[in-house]
N, C-alpha and C positions, 0 to 999 in steps of 0.2 A: 504493499500499500504506499503511495507516494503522498508527501506533504507538499502543498502548494508552495511555490517559490516565495510568495508574499509572506509566508510564515517566517521565513529566515530574515526577511527585510525588516520585520517588526519586532522580533523577539530580542531580548538582551539576556546574555548569560550572566547570572548573578551567583550561582552556586554550581558545583559539579555533581551534586546528588539531587536528583529530582527538581531540576530547574524547571520552573512553571511559566508557561506562556498561555494567557487566557483570552477568550473571545465570548461575547454575550449576545444573545438574541432574546426575543420576548419569552420564549418558553423553554429555553435551554441555554446552557453554558458549555463551552468546549475548552478543555484544558489539555495541553501537550506537555508531557513530563519527559525531560532528558536527563540521563544520568551518564556522566563521563568518566567515572572511576568505579572500581569494585566497591560494594558496600553490603552490609548485612543488617537485617532486622530494622529496616526503615518503615516507620508506621504512618498510615495515611487513612483518613476518614472523611466522608462527605455527608452532608446532612440530607441531600436528596438521593433518590435512586440513581445508580450510576451504570452506564454502559462503558466498559473499558476494553479497548481493543490495542493489541500489540502491534507496533509499526515496525521496529527493528530491535534486534538483540534478544535477550532471554532474561526473564525474571523467574524466581522461585517464590511462590505465593504461600503464605500461611494464614490460616484462619482458625478461630476457636472451634473445637469439636470436629474438625475435618483434617484429613491428611494434607500435607504439602504437595504441591504439583508444579510442574514447569509450565510457564506461560510464554507462548511463542508467537511469532508473526503469523497472521492468518487466523488467530483465535480471539475470541471475545469472552467477556466475563460480565454478567449481570450482578450487581450488588444492591441490596436494599439500603435505605437511608440509615445513616449512623452506624454502619458496618465497619469495624476496624480491620484493616488488612496490614499484614507485616511482610516485608518484601526483601528478598536478597537479590543482589546484582552481581552474579558470579562472573560475567565476561565483559562488563562495561569498561570502556577505555576512551581516551581522547579521540583516537582514530576511529573506533567503532562504538559510538554511544548507544545506549539502550533508549528507545523511544516508545511512549505509550500514550494513546489518546484516552482521556476520561471525559464522558459527556454526561453532564448532570441534566436531568429531564424533569420539567415541572410536574409535580404529582397531580395537580388538578387536570392537566393535559392528558396525562396517562389514564385517569379515571374517565374522562369523556370519551376516549377512544375505546376503553373497555365496555362502557355503556353502549357505544355504537354497535359494537360486536354482539353484546348480549341482545340487543334489539333486532338486528338484522341477521346474525348468524348464530343463534342460540345453540348451545352444545346439546348433543343427543341425550346425555345422561342427566340433564337438568342442572348440572353445576354451572357456575357463572365464570365467564372470562375475568380475570383479574391479573394485574401485573405480578411478576414473580417477587416473592417475599423471601427468597433464599438465594444462596449463591448458585449460579447457573453458568457453568464453563462449557463453551462450545466452539467448534470450528465454523467459521463464517462460510456460508454457501455463497454462490455467485451473486445472488440478489442482495443479500445483506452486505457483502463486500462492496458492491456498487453503490449502495445508499450511503454507506459510511464515507466512501471516497467523494461522493457528491457533497455530503455535509461538510466535509473538510474544506472543500472549495468554497462553499457558500459562507461558512463562518469567516473566512479570510477575504471574501469579496467585498468590495465597496459598491454595493448596489442598493438602491432605495427600495427595492421590493424583496430583499433577501429573506426578510421575516416570514413573508407569505410563502415563498418557495420552500423555506426550511419547515414550515408547519406541515405541508404536504409530505415532505420526505420523512419527517418524524412519525406521522401517522402510519405511513407504510412500514417503517423500520419497526414500530411497536407491534403492529399486526403480525408481521413476519417473524419477530421473536416469539411472540406468544404461541404462534402455530408451530414453531420449531420446538419450543419447550413441550408442547402438547405431544408432538411426534415422539420426542425422546421419552416422555412419560409413558406413552402407550407401548413403546418399544421394549420397556423394562419388564417383559412379561413374566420374569421369574418372580417378581414381587407383586404382581398385580392379580386380582381375582378374574376368573374366567366369565363372570356374569355380565361384564361390559362388552357390547357388541364390537367395538373397535379394538379392544384388547384381544378379544377372541379371533377376529379376522387377521390381525397382525401376526398373532401366534400361529395361525393356520398358514399364512403365507410363508413365514420363516421355516416351517416344518414341511412345506410342499414345494420348494423352490424348483425341483426337478420336474414337477408336474405342470400341464397347462393350467393357467390361472386367469380365466376370462372374468370380465365384470359380472356377467350373469351367474357364473359358478360361485363367485365370492359373495354376491348379493343373496344368493340362495342359502348359503351358509348361515347367515344372520337374519334370514326371513325379512328381507327389505326388497323393494322394487329397485331395478337397476338405476334408475334415475335418482331416487332418493339416496341410495347408497353412495353413488358417485358424488353427489352434492355434499352429503354429510362428511365423506372421507376427505374431500378436498377443502371444505371450509374449516375443519378442525385440525387438519395436519398440514395444510398449505401446499400439498402436492397431490397430483392425481393418483388413483390406485396403480395405474400402469407405470408411472414414474417411480412410485415407491417400490413396486416389485423389481423393476430394473435396477434401482439402487442396491436393494438387498441382493440380487443375483451378481452384481459386480463386486459387492463385498465378499460374497462367498467365493467368487473366482479369484480374487485377490489372495484369499487365504490358501486356496488349492494350488496356485502357482508358486507358493513357497516350496513345494515338493519339486525339485529339479527333474525328477523322472516322470512327472505328470505330463501327458501329451495335451496339446491345446484342444484337440477334438474331445478328449475325455472331459476336460474342464467344461467346455461350453455345453456339452450334453448334460453333465451333472448339474449344471446351473439352470437348466430348463430352456436354454436357447435352441431353437430349431434351425438357426442359420449361422454358419461360421462368419459370413461377412457382416451380418448385423451385429454379432457379438463383438467382433473386432472393431468395428466402427464405434460402438457405444463404449467399449472399454477405453479406446484411445482418446475419445472425448472426455471422459472423467479422469483418466490417469495420465494423460499427456504421453502415453507410449503404447504400443501395440502389446497384446498379451506375450508375444514371443519375446519382444525387447524387454519387457517388465520382468519376465522370468529369468532372462539371461542376466540382467543387472543384479538381481537378487543372488544368483548362483555366483557371480563374480565377487560379491561382497563377502560371501562365506569363505572363499578361497583366496 
């Protein structure tokens, strides 16, 4: 993720550890933190809910009652207000600083967007949409990455309408994060009951990836019409059933390709693909390498 050049023109380095440059809009604040030397146990807290996204370098994050974890570029973290984080910077240097974006979002804005979802896209189980009140660590998908990049530009842009532009982007960002968290929640089938229809169907998909999985077949499993099943699935998880199935099949293929003796034909058949060319095209789109290239690189790393 790139920081606009205007950021460097406007910022001043006052400290080598978590030097802060801030920008403010009506409903959000953006802070970019830069650390230019190794440091340990640096504490940080915000009053409002925070979306933190790594830009460059590596952090090790510590929270009360949870295990520490590496925080890397391409990843984001949702934090509720007044949550204290403790951070190590094991690799920061003057030549390669660690940079992280922290976006504080107005809680009233978040509540209005959740209310909009509850009115127009109510959940199937009767629970309400609400913003995450726990630490949620995730890898940015293409859409979330693009929105964050656009917001970085908007915060640093000198445009009379940027508050309006940013409000639209914040709405989309919050909805996509809520849907992503919902998807992660339902995918944790080991700890979820089977009496929820989306939980059941996701578990069914994961256990039958090598079988044909049509919308009609899946909707029959949960006693819903095809159109209603498709609508509910996409509204709550943010992806279509077909895209979800393909993502799970590519995850399985990635695991299978770790075996250097596995043939590509065996892999795509075990993953439920009925076309080698389609499997190769989809795998390359998601992993930036063909299945054979991916497997070869893994083998080279082992030796």
